[in-house]
C-alpha positions as CSV (number, residue, x, y, z in Angstrom):
1,M,0.0,0.0,0.0
2,L,2.9,2.4,0.8
3,K,4.7,1.7,-2.5
4,P,2.1,3.3,-4.8
5,I,2.1,6.4,-2.6
6,V,5.9,6.7,-2.6
7,L,6.0,6.0,-6.3
8,F,3.4,8.7,-7.0
9,A,5.3,11.2,-4.8
10,V,8.6,10.5,-6.7
11,L,6.9,10.8,-10.1
12,A,5.2,14.1,-9.1
13,Q,8.5,15.6,-7.8
14,A,10.3,14.5,-11.0
15,S,7.7,16.1,-13.3
16,V,7.9,19.4,-11.4
17,A,11.7,19.3,-11.8
18,V,11.3,18.7,-15.5
19,M,8.8,21.5,-15.9
20,A,11.1,23.9,-14.1
21,Q,13.8,23.2,-16.6
22,Q,11.8,24.0,-19.7
23,P,13.4,26.5,-22.0
24,P,11.9,30.0,-22.0
25,A,9.1,30.7,-24.4
26,Q,10.4,31.9,-27.7
27,V,10.6,35.7,-27.5
28,P,11.4,37.6,-30.7
29,D,14.9,39.1,-30.8
30,V,13.5,42.6,-31.4
31,H,11.4,42.3,-28.2
32,L,14.5,41.1,-26.2
33,Q,16.5,44.1,-27.5
34,K,13.8,46.5,-26.4
35,C,13.6,44.7,-23.0
36,L,17.4,45.0,-22.7
37,L,17.1,48.7,-22.9
38,G,14.2,48.7,-20.4
39,T,15.9,46.4,-17.8
40,Y,17.1,48.5,-14.9
41,D,19.4,47.8,-12.0
42,D,16.5,46.6,-9.7
43,R,15.8,43.7,-12.2
44,W,19.5,42.9,-12.5
45,T,19.7,42.8,-8.7
46,A,16.7,40.5,-8.5
47,L,18.6,38.2,-10.9
48,R,21.6,38.3,-8.6
49,L,24.2,39.5,-11.0
50,S,27.7,39.9,-9.7
51,E,29.4,43.3,-9.8
52,D,31.3,42.2,-12.9
53,Q,28.1,41.0,-14.6
54,L,26.3,44.2,-13.8
55,H,29.2,46.3,-15.2
56,R,29.3,44.2,-18.4
57,M,25.5,44.4,-18.8
58,R,25.6,48.2,-18.5
59,L,28.2,48.3,-21.2
60,V,26.0,46.1,-23.5
61,Q,23.0,48.3,-22.8
62,S,25.0,51.4,-23.5
63,A,26.2,50.0,-26.8
64,C,22.7,48.9,-27.8
65,R,21.3,52.4,-26.8
66,E,24.0,54.1,-28.9
67,E,23.2,52.0,-31.9
68,C,19.5,52.6,-31.5
69,E,19.5,56.3,-30.8
70,G,22.7,57.4,-32.6
71,A,22.5,60.4,-34.8
72,G,22.1,59.7,-38.4
73,V,21.3,56.0,-37.9
74,R,19.1,54.9,-40.7
75,K,16.0,53.2,-39.3
76,T,14.5,50.2,-41.0
77,N,11.3,48.3,-40.1
78,N,13.3,46.9,-37.1
79,P,13.1,49.8,-34.6
80,I,16.0,48.5,-32.5
81,S,18.8,47.9,-34.9
82,N,19.7,47.7,-38.5
83,A,21.4,44.4,-37.7
84,N,19.5,41.4,-36.6
85,G,20.6,41.9,-32.9
86,S,22.4,38.6,-32.7
87,T,25.6,40.2,-31.5
88,V,24.0,42.0,-28.6
89,L,21.9,39.1,-27.6
90,A,24.9,36.7,-27.8
91,E,26.8,39.0,-25.5
92,V,23.9,39.0,-23.0
93,K,23.9,35.1,-23.1
94,N,27.7,35.2,-22.5
95,I,27.4,37.4,-19.5
96,L,24.4,35.8,-17.8
97,T,24.3,32.3,-16.4
98,T,21.8,30.0,-18.0
99,E,19.4,30.5,-15.0
100,Q,19.8,34.2,-15.1
101,Y,19.2,34.3,-18.8
102,T,16.1,32.1,-18.5
103,A,14.7,34.3,-15.8
104,W,15.4,37.5,-17.8
105,V,13.7,36.1,-20.9
106,A,10.7,35.2,-18.7
107,F,10.7,38.7,-17.4
108,C,10.8,40.1,-20.9
109,S,8.0,37.9,-22.1
110,E,5.7,39.0,-19.3
111,G,6.5,42.7,-18.7
112,P,6.4,45.9,-20.6
113,T,9.5,47.0,-22.5
114,S,11.1,50.3,-23.1
115,D,10.7,51.7,-26.5
116,P,14.0,53.5,-27.2
117,V,12.9,54.9,-30.6
118,K,11.2,58.2,-30.1
């Protein structure tokens, strides 16, 4: 009688662990770039970035902001960048741990983003 209960508990716990490791929902790169510009220190603190990570993320945000708002930058139908954004987003992935990146993407998929293009 006890074996089925224990088996059920083990299976339930395993399924929760698997669900927690699901990759983040697919969020378009342009949305992630907007979210990057709208992610402030309080969010980075909540994600427990180290001082080094925080410094590096600020540099990436600054570079992204300059590209987006730079004088004379020709705008295309992609309001964030004339490029596809893969370089900026690759750098974000290099800076953040897998867990931090997953949590940041979840934040971006749920919350409002900054629109840097005025």
